[in-house]
C-alpha positions in Angstrom: -51.9 100.2 -40.3 -49.8 102.9 -41.8 -46.8 102.0 -43.8 -43.6 101.5 -41.8 -41.1 104.2 -41.5 -38.0 102.3 -40.2 -35.2 104.1 -38.6 -32.1 102.2 -39.3 -29.7 102.0 -36.3 -26.7 99.8 -36.3 -26.9 97.3 -33.5 -24.2 97.4 -30.8 -22.0 94.4 -30.5 -20.5 93.2 -27.2 -16.8 92.8 -27.9 -16.3 90.6 -24.8 -18.7 87.9 -26.1 -17.3 85.7 -28.8 -20.7 84.5 -29.7 -22.1 87.9 -30.6 -23.5 88.1 -34.1 -23.0 91.3 -36.1 -26.4 92.1 -37.4 -28.1 95.5 -37.9 -31.3 96.0 -36.0 -34.3 97.7 -37.4 -36.0 99.9 -34.9 -39.6 100.5 -35.9 -40.7 104.0 -35.1 -44.4 104.6 -35.3 -45.6 107.6 -37.3 -46.6 110.5 -35.1 -50.1 111.5 -35.9 -50.9 115.1 -36.4 -53.0 117.0 -33.9 -55.9 117.3 -36.2 -55.9 113.6 -36.9 -55.8 112.8 -33.2 -58.7 115.0 -32.5 -60.8 113.5 -35.4 -60.1 109.9 -34.3 -59.9 109.6 -30.5 -58.8 105.9 -30.8 -55.6 106.9 -32.5 -53.0 107.3 -29.8 -49.2 108.0 -30.0 -47.4 105.1 -28.2 -43.8 106.0 -29.1 -41.8 108.6 -27.2 -40.0 111.4 -29.0 -36.9 110.6 -31.0 -34.7 112.4 -28.4 -35.6 109.9 -25.7 -32.9 107.2 -25.2 -33.1 103.9 -23.5 -31.8 103.4 -20.0 -30.8 99.7 -20.1 -28.6 97.6 -22.3 -30.0 94.2 -23.6 -28.2 91.0 -24.3 -30.5 88.7 -26.2 -29.9 85.0 -26.6 -30.9 83.2 -29.8 -32.9 80.7 -27.9 -35.6 83.3 -27.3 -35.8 84.1 -31.0 -36.1 80.4 -31.8 -38.8 79.9 -29.3 -40.9 82.8 -30.7 -40.4 81.5 -34.3 -41.4 78.0 -33.3 -44.5 79.3 -31.5 -45.6 81.4 -34.5 -45.0 78.5 -37.0 -46.8 76.0 -34.8 -49.9 78.2 -34.3 -50.0 79.1 -37.9 -49.9 75.4 -38.9 -52.6 74.6 -36.4 -55.0 77.4 -37.2 -54.2 77.9 -40.9 -53.6 81.7 -40.6 -51.4 84.1 -38.7 -52.1 84.3 -35.0 -51.1 86.8 -32.4 -49.8 85.5 -29.1 -47.9 86.6 -26.0 -45.1 85.2 -23.9 -42.8 86.0 -21.0 -39.1 86.8 -21.1 -36.9 85.5 -18.3 -33.2 86.0 -17.6 -30.8 87.9 -15.3 -30.4 91.6 -14.5 -27.4 93.3 -13.0 -27.9 97.0 -12.7 -28.7 98.4 -16.1 -27.6 95.3 -17.9 -30.3 92.8 -18.8 -29.6 89.4 -20.2 -32.7 87.7 -21.7 -31.9 83.9 -21.7 -35.2 82.1 -22.1 -39.0 82.5 -22.6 -42.3 80.7 -22.2 -45.8 81.2 -23.5 -48.6 83.0 -21.8 -52.3 82.4 -21.9 -54.7 85.3 -22.5 -58.3 86.0 -23.2 -60.0 88.8 -25.2 -62.7 90.6 -23.2 -64.4 93.5 -24.9 -61.6 93.8 -27.4 -58.9 94.1 -24.7 -56.2 91.5 -24.0 -56.3 90.1 -20.5 -53.3 88.0 -19.4 -54.0 84.8 -17.3 -52.1 85.5 -14.1 -52.8 82.0 -12.6 -51.2 80.4 -15.6 -48.2 82.7 -15.3 -47.8 82.0 -11.6 -47.8 78.2 -12.4 -45.2 78.5 -15.2 -43.1 80.8 -13.1 -43.1 78.3 -10.2 -42.1 75.5 -12.6 -39.3 77.6 -14.2 -38.0 78.6 -10.7 -37.5 74.9 -9.9 -35.1 74.6 -12.8 -33.8 78.1 -13.4 -33.8 79.5 -9.9 -31.5 82.4 -10.8 -33.8 83.7 -13.6 -36.4 86.4 -13.1 -39.3 87.8 -15.2 -37.8 90.6 -17.3 -40.4 91.4 -19.9 -42.7 90.0 -22.5 -42.9 89.3 -26.3 -45.4 89.4 -29.1 -45.4 89.6 -32.9 -45.8 92.6 -35.1 -43.9 95.4 -36.7 -44.8 98.5 -34.5 -46.1 98.9 -30.9 -49.7 99.9 -30.6 -52.4 100.6 -28.0 -53.0 96.9 -27.3 -49.3 96.6 -26.4 -49.7 99.4 -23.9 -52.7 97.6 -22.3 -50.7 94.4 -22.0 -47.6 96.2 -20.8 -49.6 97.9 -18.0 -50.8 94.5 -16.8 -47.3 93.0 -16.7 -46.0 96.1 -14.8 -47.6 94.5 -11.7 -45.1 91.7 -12.0 -42.1 93.8 -12.9 -42.1 97.6 -12.5 -40.2 98.2 -15.8 -40.6 95.2 -18.1 -39.1 95.3 -21.6 -41.0 94.5 -24.8 -39.7 92.3 -27.6 -41.6 92.5 -30.9 -40.7 90.2 -33.8 -42.0 90.7 -37.3 -42.6 87.2 -38.8 -43.0 88.7 -42.3 -40.4 91.4 -42.6 -40.1 93.5 -45.7 -36.3 93.6 -45.5 -35.0 90.0 -45.0 -31.4 91.2 -44.7 -31.9 92.4 -41.2 -33.0 90.8 -38.0 -36.7 91.7 -37.6 -36.6 91.9 -33.8 -37.1 95.2 -31.9 -36.8 95.9 -28.2 -38.6 98.6 -26.2 -38.9 99.9 -22.7 -41.6 102.1 -21.2 -41.4 105.6 -19.9 -44.0 108.0 -18.4 -44.3 111.3 -20.3 -46.7 114.2 -20.3 -49.0 114.2 -23.3 -51.6 117.0 -23.4 -51.1 117.5 -19.7 -51.6 113.9 -18.8 -49.1 111.2 -17.7 -49.0 108.7 -20.5 -47.0 105.5 -20.9 -44.9 105.5 -24.1 -42.4 103.1 -25.6 -38.7 103.9 -26.2 -36.7 101.7 -28.6 -33.6 99.9 -27.2 -30.5 98.6 -28.8 -29.4 95.1 -28.0 -26.6 92.6 -28.6 -26.8 88.9 -29.4 -25.1 86.8 -26.8 -24.7 83.0 -27.2 -23.4 80.0 -25.3 -21.8 76.9 -26.7 -24.9 74.8 -26.7 -26.9 77.7 -28.4 -24.2 78.1 -31.0 -24.4 74.4 -32.0 -28.2 74.6 -32.2 -28.2 77.8 -34.2 -25.5 76.5 -36.5 -27.7 73.4 -37.2 -30.7 75.6 -37.9 -28.7 78.0 -40.1 -27.4 75.1 -42.2 -30.9 73.7 -42.8 -31.7 74.1 -46.5 -34.9 76.0 -47.4 -34.6 75.7 -51.2 -36.2 73.1 -53.5 -33.4 70.6 -53.5 -35.1 68.4 -50.9 -32.2 68.6 -48.4 -33.1 69.5 -44.9 -30.1 69.2 -42.6 -26.5 67.9 -42.2 -27.8 64.6 -41.0 -29.9 64.1 -44.1 -26.9 65.1 -46.3 -24.7 62.5 -44.5 -27.2 59.7 -44.8 -27.9 60.6 -48.5 -24.2 60.4 -49.2 -23.9 57.0 -47.5 -27.0 55.7 -49.3 -25.6 56.8 -52.7 -22.2 55.1 -51.9 -23.9 51.8 -50.8 -26.2 51.9 -53.8 -23.3 52.3 -56.2 -21.3 49.5 -54.4 -24.3 47.2 -54.7 -24.7 47.8 -58.5 -20.9 47.2 -59.0 -20.9 43.9 -57.0 -24.1 42.8 -58.8 -22.3 43.5 -62.2 -19.3 41.4 -61.1 -21.6 38.6 -60.0 -23.4 38.6 -63.4 -20.1 38.5 -65.2 -18.9 35.5 -63.1 -22.2 33.7 -63.8 -21.9 34.4 -67.5 -18.3 33.1 -67.6 -19.3 30.0 -65.6 -22.2 29.2 -68.0 -19.9 29.7 -71.0 -21.7 32.8 -72.4 -18.5 34.9 -72.1 -14.9 34.0 -72.5 -12.9 34.3 -69.3 -10.7 37.3 -68.9 -8.0 36.4 -66.4 -7.2 40.0 -65.5 -10.9 40.6 -64.5 -11.0 37.3 -62.6 -7.8 38.2 -60.7 -9.3 41.6 -59.7 -12.5 39.9 -58.6 -10.6 37.4 -56.5 -8.5 40.2 -55.0 -11.7 42.1 -54.1 -13.2 39.0 -52.4 -10.0 38.5 -50.3 -10.5 42.0 -48.9 -13.7 40.9 -47.2 -13.4 39.7 -43.6 -13.5 35.9 -43.1 -16.4 35.5 -40.7 -16.0 31.7 -40.2 -12.5 31.8 -38.8 -11.7 30.8 -35.2 -10.0 34.1 -34.6 -13.1 36.1 -35.5 -15.3 34.0 -33.2 -12.8 34.4 -30.4 -12.6 38.2 -30.8 -16.4 38.5 -31.2 -17.0 36.5 -28.0 -14.4 38.6 -26.1 -16.0 41.8 -27.2 -19.5 40.6 -26.2 -18.2 39.5 -22.8 -16.5 42.9 -22.2 -19.7 44.7 -23.2 -21.8 42.5 -21.0 -19.4 42.9 -18.1 -19.5 46.7 -18.4 -23.3 46.6 -18.4 -23.4 44.3 -15.3 -21.0 46.6 -13.5 -23.3 49.5 -14.1 -26.4 47.6 -12.9 -24.5 46.5 -9.8 -23.4 50.0 -9.0 -26.9 51.3 -9.4 -28.2 48.6 -7.1 -25.6 49.5 -4.5 -26.6 53.1 -4.7 -30.3 52.3 -4.2 -29.4 50.1 -1.3 -27.4 52.8 0.3 -30.3 55.3 -0.1 -32.6 52.7 1.5 -30.3 52.3 4.5 -30.1 56.1 5.0 -33.8 56.5 4.8 -34.4 53.6 7.2 -32.0 55.0 9.8 -33.5 58.4 9.5 -37.1 57.2 10.1 -35.8 54.9 12.9 -34.3 57.8 14.8 -37.4 60.1 14.2 -39.6 57.4 15.7 -37.9 57.9 19.0 -36.4 54.5 19.2 -32.9 55.4 18.3 -31.4 57.0 21.5 -32.0 54.1 23.8 -31.3 51.4 21.2 -28.4 50.5 19.0 -30.4 48.9 16.2 -29.0 50.6 13.2 -28.2 49.3 9.7 -24.7 49.9 8.5 -24.2 51.4 5.1 -22.4 49.7 2.3 -18.7 50.2 1.7 -19.4 53.4 -0.2 
């Protein structure tokens, strides 16, 4: 693979979306091979359109898609012990020339004669499952890993054009050379004449990052995860570690006071009335668990909690009974007994 020649383009930001992240995007432009090189090596093919070709659609990319791709790459690398290439589908909404990529799922594939063949049966199954949950989302494109589009990407792209006439391609570089920029590139395909033949080429696209409230919470949690050598991993761990340190210090101080009182009681140390008064004051701050008021409040709280639980169970039982009555009446009428008979079960009060 030739060394990357990145073309730095500043990523457009959607001013109407408060969750858009201002991050420059690196558009990887493949080196154009010379005519002589192409004639010497027929397998070398130019897959990028000329620099004057501009994209026809605008992309809004949700961070959930990037997180899914990162998780898949990390999981496969941990399982296989080395970097693995994979493919997946991008789903979302499209209104005119505006494409919003909101989610993704993995695709199965096989390698036949060095070519990638996408498993259409697996895709149809996954699409049907996603349609049951996200009925408003459609297939918009596909994703893979790498820095620049190549001939294999063209082969896969042509297969997926059967599902969508103009799918978009998302390529994420898991090992970017410049870590200050988001290593995600978007492309669409165009048909251009190359040496008198119609050839499919890729055109780089600009995109914006669009987030929802749930995504912002998840991304903020991931962004706060510590990746240094301090052993901290998340805000939850930091909170638990702070509580552990406080309880550990309290235990050591209480143990020291107890040792002092035992030493005074055994006569090893002379009593210090100021310290004894402070210890007595500290002991009085503790709740008295044997008092009648504590027992009364504790029983009242337990009864209230049990009552709320029982009310929830009773409500659920009434709902189940209501559904049973509705289904019984429905089957009773479908059996042909209903019109001449009045044997119907009444619903509950709700």
